[in-house]
KEKE-3310 file (N, C-alpha, C; in steps of 0.2 Angstrom, whole numbers, plus 5000, padded with zeros to 4 digits):
npx = (5004:5002:5011:5002:5005:5020:5034:5049:5064:5060:5060:5055:5056:5055:5058:5065:5066:5068:5064:5068:5079:5088:5090:5096:5108:5113:5112:5106:5090:5089:5084:5070:5069:5056:5051:5062:5070:5062:5055:5043:5030:5014:5001:4988:4971:4975:4976:4985:4993:4999:5009:5014:5022:5016:5023:5032:5031:5021:5009:5014:5019:5007:5002:5011:5009:4997:5000:4999:5010:5026:5039:5056:5067:5068:5055:5037:5027:5013:5002:5010:5015:5025:5023:5022:5023:5013:4999:4988:4970:4963:4971:4974:4961:4961:4968:4963:4960:4955:4952:4958:4950:4934:4926:4933:4937:4926:4916:4908:4898:4892:4879:4878:4874:4877:4891:4894:4888:4895:4908:4905:4900:4910:4920:4914:4908:4896:4881:4873:4859:4859:4866:4861:4854:4865:4873:4864:4865:4879:4879:4871:4879:4889:4881:4872:4857:4849:4842:4850:4856:4852:4857:4868:4885:4887:4876:4877:4883:4900:4903:4894:4899:4911:4908:4902:4914:4920:4911:4913:4926:4924:4916:4923:4927:4939:4955:4964:4962:4967:4967:4969:4972:4959:4949:4953:4948:4935:4923:4926:4916:4911:4921:4923:4912:4915:4927:4923:4915:4924:4932:4922:4919:4931:4932:4920:4921:4933:4944:4961:4969:4977:4980:4982:4988:4991:4987:4989:4980:4970:4975:4979:4966:4961:4971:4981:4994:5008:5017:5029:5034:5047:5055:5054:5057:5055:5054:5050:5042:5029:5019:5003:4999:5011:5019:5013:5014:5028:5037:5051:5060:5067:5059:5046:5044:5043:5032:5022:5023:5019:5006:4998:4986:4981:4981:4970:4959:4944:4945)
npy = (4994:5012:5025:5036:5046:5052:5052:5059:5059:5067:5080:5089:5102:5112:5128:5132:5140:5158:5170:5183:5183:5176:5184:5195:5189:5186:5173:5158:5151:5136:5120:5108:5092:5085:5076:5065:5064:5055:5042:5036:5028:5029:5020:5023:5021:5013:5008:5013:5012:5022:5021:5023:5029:5043:5059:5054:5059:5057:5065:5077:5073:5071:5084:5090:5084:5089:5102:5110:5113:5119:5111:5106:5101:5090:5081:5081:5073:5073:5065:5066:5079:5090:5096:5111:5123:5132:5130:5126:5129:5119:5108:5107:5103:5090:5082:5078:5080:5071:5075:5072:5076:5079:5088:5100:5103:5107:5121:5128:5138:5136:5128:5111:5110:5123:5122:5112:5117:5129:5126:5119:5129:5138:5131:5128:5116:5110:5115:5130:5129:5116:5114:5113:5101:5092:5093:5086:5074:5071:5069:5057:5049:5046:5040:5047:5055:5067:5076:5081:5092:5104:5104:5109:5107:5104:5097:5085:5068:5061:5052:5055:5068:5065:5059:5069:5077:5068:5069:5082:5082:5074:5082:5089:5080:5072:5064:5058:5053:5058:5051:5056:5050:5047:5040:5040:5048:5043:5033:5015:5007:5014:5016:5005:5006:5018:5015:5004:5012:5020:5011:5006:5017:5020:5009:5011:5024:5024:5029:5034:5030:5036:5031:5036:5032:5028:5016:4999:4989:4995:5000:4988:4983:4991:4994:4989:4990:4994:5008:5010:5022:5030:5041:5051:5044:5031:5015:5003:4996:4988:4975:4973:4960:4953:4961:4960:4946:4944:4954:4965:4976:4981:4992:4990:4977:4980:4988:4980:4971:4979:4979:4966:4960:4963:4954:4947:4953:4955:4956)
npz = (5000:4996:5005:5014:5024:5029:5040:5043:5052:5062:5073:5088:5098:5114:5121:5137:5153:5156:5143:5144:5153:5145:5134:5140:5144:5132:5127:5119:5123:5134:5128:5128:5122:5115:5105:5096:5083:5075:5063:5052:5042:5036:5029:5018:5025:5035:5052:5066:5081:5094:5107:5124:5140:5150:5144:5135:5122:5114:5112:5108:5096:5089:5089:5081:5069:5066:5064:5075:5083:5080:5071:5074:5067:5052:5043:5038:5027:5018:5008:4997:4998:5006:5023:5031:5045:5042:5034:5020:5021:5015:5016:5030:5034:5031:5040:5055:5073:5088:5104:5121:5132:5131:5138:5140:5127:5119:5116:5129:5129:5117:5108:5103:5090:5085:5086:5076:5065:5062:5059:5047:5039:5038:5032:5021:5018:5014:5004:5009:5012:5017:5028:5042:5041:5038:5050:5058:5052:5055:5069:5069:5063:5073:5081:5089:5094:5083:5090:5100:5094:5099:5112:5126:5129:5143:5147:5142:5144:5148:5138:5127:5125:5120:5108:5101:5099:5091:5080:5076:5072:5061:5053:5044:5034:5035:5029:5038:5054:5070:5086:5101:5116:5117:5124:5137:5147:5150:5157:5161:5156:5146:5137:5128:5119:5113:5107:5098:5090:5084:5077:5068:5061:5054:5045:5038:5032:5027:5033:5038:5053:5068:5083:5099:5115:5132:5136:5134:5131:5125:5114:5108:5105:5094:5084:5070:5069:5079:5086:5098:5109:5118:5128:5118:5107:5094:5099:5095:5081:5075:5068:5076:5082:5082:5090:5103:5104:5105:5112:5110:5114:5129:5135:5130:5135:5148:5149:5146:5156:5167:5165:5168:5167:5155:5143:5146:5143:5133:5115)
capx = (5000:5006:5011:4999:5009:5027:5037:5056:5069:5056:5062:5051:5059:5052:5062:5064:5069:5066:5067:5071:5086:5092:5092:5101:5114:5115:5112:5100:5087:5090:5078:5068:5068:5050:5051:5069:5072:5058:5053:5038:5026:5007:4998:4981:4967:4978:4975:4991:4993:5006:5009:5020:5020:5015:5029:5036:5031:5015:5004:5018:5019:5001:5001:5016:5006:4991:5002:4998:5016:5031:5045:5063:5070:5065:5049:5031:5024:5006:4999:5015:5017:5028:5019:5025:5018:5008:4996:4982:4964:4961:4976:4972:4955:4962:4970:4959:4961:4950:4956:4957:4945:4929:4923:4937:4938:4920:4915:4902:4893:4889:4876:4881:4872:4881:4898:4895:4886:4900:4913:4902:4899:4917:4924:4909:4907:4889:4877:4870:4853:4860:4870:4858:4853:4872:4874:4861:4868:4885:4877:4868:4885:4892:4876:4868:4851:4849:4839:4855:4859:4850:4860:4874:4890:4886:4870:4879:4888:4906:4903:4891:4903:4917:4905:4902:4920:4922:4907:4916:4932:4922:4913:4928:4928:4947:4958:4967:4959:4971:4963:4974:4970:4952:4944:4956:4944:4929:4922:4928:4910:4909:4927:4922:4907:4918:4932:4920:4912:4930:4933:4917:4919:4937:4930:4914:4923:4940:4949:4967:4968:4982:4977:4987:4986:4996:4984:4991:4974:4966:4979:4978:4959:4959:4976:4984:5001:5009:5023:5031:5038:5051:5059:5054:5060:5051:5059:5047:5037:5028:5011:5000:5000:5018:5022:5011:5016:5035:5040:5058:5063:5066:5054:5040:5043:5042:5026:5017:5024:5015:4999:4998:4979:4979:4980:4964:4953:4942:4946)
capy = (5000:5018:5028:5043:5050:5050:5056:5058:5062:5073:5083:5094:5105:5117:5131:5132:5146:5165:5173:5189:5182:5173:5190:5199:5185:5185:5166:5155:5147:5129:5117:5101:5088:5081:5071:5065:5061:5049:5041:5031:5029:5026:5018:5025:5016:5009:5009:5013:5014:5025:5019:5025:5032:5050:5062:5051:5063:5055:5070:5082:5071:5072:5091:5092:5081:5093:5109:5114:5115:5119:5106:5109:5098:5084:5083:5078:5073:5070:5064:5068:5086:5091:5100:5116:5125:5136:5125:5129:5127:5113:5103:5107:5099:5083:5079:5081:5076:5070:5077:5068:5079:5082:5094:5106:5104:5109:5127:5127:5143:5135:5121:5106:5112:5129:5120:5109:5121:5134:5122:5117:5135:5141:5127:5127:5109:5108:5121:5134:5126:5109:5114:5110:5094:5089:5093:5081:5068:5069:5066:5051:5045:5044:5036:5051:5058:5074:5081:5084:5098:5110:5104:5112:5101:5103:5093:5078:5063:5061:5048:5059:5074:5063:5057:5075:5078:5064:5072:5088:5081:5071:5087:5092:5075:5071:5057:5055:5055:5056:5051:5057:5047:5048:5036:5040:5052:5040:5027:5009:5004:5018:5016:5000:5008:5023:5011:5001:5017:5023:5006:5006:5023:5019:5005:5014:5030:5023:5033:5032:5032:5036:5030:5037:5030:5024:5009:4994:4985:4999:5000:4981:4982:4995:4995:4984:4991:4998:5011:5011:5028:5030:5047:5055:5040:5025:5009:4997:4998:4981:4973:4972:4953:4951:4965:4957:4940:4944:4961:4964:4981:4981:4996:4987:4972:4983:4991:4974:4968:4983:4978:4959:4958:4965:4949:4943:4957:4953:4961)
capz = (5000:4996:5011:5014:5028:5030:5044:5042:5056:5065:5080:5091:5105:5117:5125:5144:5156:5154:5137:5146:5155:5139:5130:5144:5144:5125:5126:5117:5129:5133:5125:5130:5116:5116:5099:5095:5077:5073:5056:5051:5037:5037:5023:5018:5027:5041:5059:5069:5088:5096:5114:5128:5146:5149:5144:5130:5116:5110:5111:5105:5089:5086:5088:5076:5063:5064:5063:5081:5086:5075:5071:5074:5061:5049:5038:5037:5020:5017:5001:4992:4999:5013:5027:5035:5050:5039:5029:5017:5024:5012:5019:5037:5036:5029:5046:5061:5079:5093:5110:5127:5137:5127:5141:5138:5120:5117:5119:5134:5127:5111:5107:5098:5083:5083:5085:5070:5059:5061:5055:5040:5035:5037:5027:5015:5016:5010:5002:5015:5014:5019:5034:5048:5040:5038:5057:5061:5050:5058:5075:5068:5061:5079:5085:5094:5090:5080:5095:5104:5091:5104:5119:5127:5132:5150:5148:5140:5147:5145:5132:5122:5123:5115:5102:5098:5097:5085:5074:5074:5067:5054:5049:5038:5030:5035:5027:5043:5061:5076:5092:5106:5122:5116:5129:5143:5152:5150:5161:5157:5153:5140:5132:5123:5114:5108:5103:5093:5085:5080:5072:5063:5056:5050:5040:5034:5029:5024:5037:5041:5060:5072:5090:5104:5121:5137:5138:5129:5130:5121:5107:5105:5102:5089:5080:5066:5070:5085:5087:5105:5110:5124:5128:5112:5101:5093:5100:5092:5076:5072:5068:5083:5084:5083:5096:5109:5105:5106:5113:5110:5117:5136:5137:5128:5139:5155:5149:5146:5163:5171:5164:5168:5165:5148:5139:5148:5141:5127:5110)
cpx = (5004:5005:5007:5002:5016:5031:5045:5060:5066:5059:5058:5054:5055:5057:5060:5067:5066:5069:5070:5079:5091:5094:5097:5108:5117:5116:5106:5097:5088:5083:5077:5067:5062:5049:5058:5071:5068:5056:5048:5034:5019:5003:4990:4976:4969:4976:4981:4990:4999:5005:5015:5017:5019:5022:5034:5036:5025:5011:5008:5018:5013:5000:5006:5013:5000:4993:5001:5004:5021:5036:5052:5067:5066:5059:5043:5028:5018:5003:5004:5018:5020:5024:5023:5021:5012:5005:4989:4976:4962:4965:4974:4966:4956:4965:4967:4961:4955:4954:4954:4951:4940:4926:4927:4938:4932:4918:4908:4897:4890:4885:4880:4880:4876:4888:4899:4893:4891:4905:4911:4902:4906:4921:4920:4909:4901:4886:4874:4863:4853:4864:4867:4857:4860:4874:4871:4863:4875:4884:4875:4874:4889:4887:4873:4862:4851:4846:4844:4858:4858:4853:4866:4879:4889:4880:4871:4883:4895:4907:4900:4895:4909:4914:4904:4908:4922:4918:4910:4922:4930:4918:4917:4930:4936:4948:4961:4964:4964:4967:4969:4971:4962:4947:4947:4952:4937:4929:4924:4922:4908:4915:4926:4918:4911:4923:4929:4917:4918:4932:4928:4917:4925:4935:4925:4917:4930:4945:4956:4967:4975:4979:4982:4985:4992:4993:4985:4985:4970:4969:4978:4971:4958:4965:4979:4991:5002:5016:5024:5036:5041:5056:5060:5056:5055:5056:5056:5042:5035:5021:5009:5001:5007:5021:5020:5013:5024:5038:5047:5062:5062:5060:5047:5038:5041:5035:5021:5018:5020:5008:4997:4991:4977:4977:4973:4958:4951:4943:4940)
cpy = (5006:5022:5035:5048:5047:5055:5054:5062:5068:5074:5089:5096:5111:5121:5132:5139:5153:5167:5179:5188:5180:5179:5194:5196:5184:5177:5164:5151:5140:5126:5110:5098:5084:5075:5071:5061:5055:5048:5036:5033:5026:5025:5021:5019:5012:5012:5008:5016:5017:5024:5021:5028:5040:5054:5059:5054:5061:5061:5076:5080:5072:5079:5093:5090:5086:5100:5113:5116:5114:5113:5109:5107:5092:5086:5079:5078:5070:5070:5067:5075:5087:5097:5105:5118:5129:5132:5128:5125:5120:5107:5102:5102:5092:5079:5082:5077:5076:5071:5072:5070:5082:5088:5100:5108:5107:5116:5127:5132:5142:5128:5117:5108:5118:5127:5117:5113:5127:5132:5121:5123:5138:5138:5126:5120:5106:5115:5124:5131:5119:5109:5111:5103:5090:5088:5087:5074:5066:5066:5059:5046:5042:5042:5040:5054:5065:5079:5084:5090:5104:5110:5107:5106:5099:5098:5086:5074:5064:5057:5052:5065:5071:5061:5064:5078:5075:5067:5078:5087:5078:5076:5089:5086:5073:5064:5054:5058:5053:5057:5051:5056:5049:5045:5037:5043:5049:5034:5020:5006:5008:5018:5011:5002:5013:5020:5008:5006:5019:5017:5005:5011:5023:5015:5008:5020:5030:5028:5030:5035:5031:5036:5031:5036:5027:5017:5004:4990:4989:4999:4993:4980:4985:4996:4989:4984:4995:5001:5012:5017:5028:5036:5050:5051:5034:5019:5003:4999:4991:4980:4971:4965:4951:4955:4962:4950:4939:4951:4960:4969:4980:4986:4993:4981:4974:4986:4985:4971:4972:4982:4970:4956:4959:4960:4945:4947:4954:4958:4963)
cpz = (5000:5003:5010:5018:5030:5034:5044:5047:5060:5072:5082:5098:5108:5122:5132:5147:5154:5148:5139:5148:5149:5135:5134:5144:5137:5124:5123:5123:5128:5131:5127:5124:5118:5111:5096:5089:5075:5066:5056:5045:5039:5031:5023:5020:5033:5047:5063:5076:5090:5104:5118:5135:5145:5149:5139:5123:5112:5107:5107:5097:5086:5085:5082:5069:5061:5063:5069:5085:5080:5076:5071:5068:5058:5045:5039:5030:5020:5010:4996:4993:5006:5016:5031:5041:5048:5033:5026:5021:5022:5014:5026:5039:5035:5035:5052:5067:5084:5099:5116:5131:5133:5131:5140:5131:5116:5120:5123:5132:5121:5111:5103:5091:5081:5082:5078:5064:5057:5057:5048:5036:5033:5032:5021:5013:5013:5009:5009:5017:5017:5026:5040:5047:5040:5045:5060:5059:5053:5065:5074:5066:5067:5084:5091:5090:5088:5085:5099:5101:5096:5110:5119:5130:5139:5152:5145:5144:5144:5138:5126:5120:5118:5109:5098:5095:5091:5079:5072:5070:5061:5050:5043:5034:5029:5031:5033:5050:5066:5082:5098:5113:5122:5121:5136:5149:5153:5155:5157:5153:5146:5135:5127:5117:5110:5104:5097:5088:5081:5075:5066:5058:5052:5044:5035:5030:5026:5027:5038:5048:5064:5079:5095:5111:5125:5138:5132:5127:5125:5114:5104:5102:5096:5083:5076:5067:5075:5085:5095:5106:5117:5124:5121:5106:5100:5094:5097:5087:5072:5072:5075:5086:5086:5089:5102:5110:5107:5106:5113:5114:5125:5138:5136:5133:5146:5155:5149:5153:5168:5170:5163:5166:5158:5143:5140:5145:5134:5121:5107)
residu = (UNK:UNK:UNK:UNK:UNK:UNK:UNK:UNK:UNK:UNK:UNK:UNK:UNK:UNK:UNK:UNK:UNK:UNK:UNK:UNK:UNK:UNK:UNK:UNK:UNK:UNK:UNK:UNK:UNK:UNK:UNK:UNK:UNK:UNK:UNK:UNK:UNK:UNK:UNK:UNK:UNK:UNK:UNK:UNK:UNK:UNK:UNK:UNK:UNK:UNK:UNK:UNK:UNK:UNK:UNK:UNK:UNK:UNK:UNK:UNK:UNK:UNK:UNK:UNK:UNK:UNK:UNK:UNK:UNK:UNK:UNK:UNK:UNK:UNK:UNK:UNK:UNK:UNK:UNK:UNK:UNK:UNK:UNK:UNK:UNK:UNK:UNK:UNK:UNK:UNK:UNK:UNK:UNK:UNK:UNK:UNK:UNK:UNK:UNK:UNK:UNK:UNK:UNK:UNK:UNK:UNK:UNK:UNK:UNK:UNK:UNK:UNK:UNK:UNK:UNK:UNK:UNK:UNK:UNK:UNK:UNK:UNK:UNK:UNK:UNK:UNK:UNK:UNK:UNK:UNK:UNK:UNK:UNK:UNK:UNK:UNK:UNK:UNK:UNK:UNK:UNK:UNK:UNK:UNK:UNK:UNK:UNK:UNK:UNK:UNK:UNK:UNK:UNK:UNK:UNK:UNK:UNK:UNK:UNK:UNK:UNK:UNK:UNK:UNK:UNK:UNK:UNK:UNK:UNK:UNK:UNK:UNK:UNK:UNK:UNK:UNK:UNK:UNK:UNK:UNK:UNK:UNK:UNK:UNK:UNK:UNK:UNK:UNK:UNK:UNK:UNK:UNK:UNK:UNK:UNK:UNK:UNK:UNK:UNK:UNK:UNK:UNK:UNK:UNK:UNK:UNK:UNK:UNK:UNK:UNK:UNK:UNK:UNK:UNK:UNK:UNK:UNK:UNK:UNK:UNK:UNK:UNK:UNK:UNK:UNK:UNK:UNK:UNK:UNK:UNK:UNK:UNK:UNK:UNK:UNK:UNK:UNK:UNK:UNK:UNK:UNK:UNK:UNK:UNK:UNK:UNK:UNK:UNK:UNK:UNK:UNK:UNK:UNK:UNK:UNK:UNK:UNK:UNK:UNK:UNK:UNK:UNK:UNK:UNK:UNK:UNK:UNK)
# end
């Protein structure tokens, strides 16, 4: 399969300390390396899990892919074109992200309908007379009733809010959907239904999915291939079944040892 997304020697850093002090001392600010020279490719339609403990660089990688943080060195190529921090709107909409906390990622002062219709209007996704109907279709796509278009986020459960977050990402008809700890804030009983929804949407819409999580069991459930990140680097990149059958890197082995009941969960 042809690679839709290519990441080559990607490095993302964040300055630390005081900018004023650095100027007075005529020195550059020290930098923390969050993503340290990683490379990988993702084929169109694939489902790839990215796993590692908090602080390993997973979320920074997701934000670099979506253009939310600048890269220091390396490159990101999408559909044959290299992406910079400044991207055309038509390109930006093709890579969308579902965030961890649906409560903070949705505007509490806007109804679900207002959130969805604004996106549809700004990006001219459908004719003006179809905007409201399309918003209802998006809710139905994530298995919510269109009656919730009039609801405010505070009136929804955590699972419903996350489904609205997924609908918002799908409103722009992306090719790539990045789910950054998308079920971490949900009750265990709700997690499975959202994971099954994402899997079904990937098949139905032909999405390419990057699923980021610290939970190995979740990644195993939804991914065909897994990248294991440690200290900003990829230490394993293998098909899911092979990785779980025979982990090779000491960090991967340690992760699995820390989750002894993982293999007992139903897929």
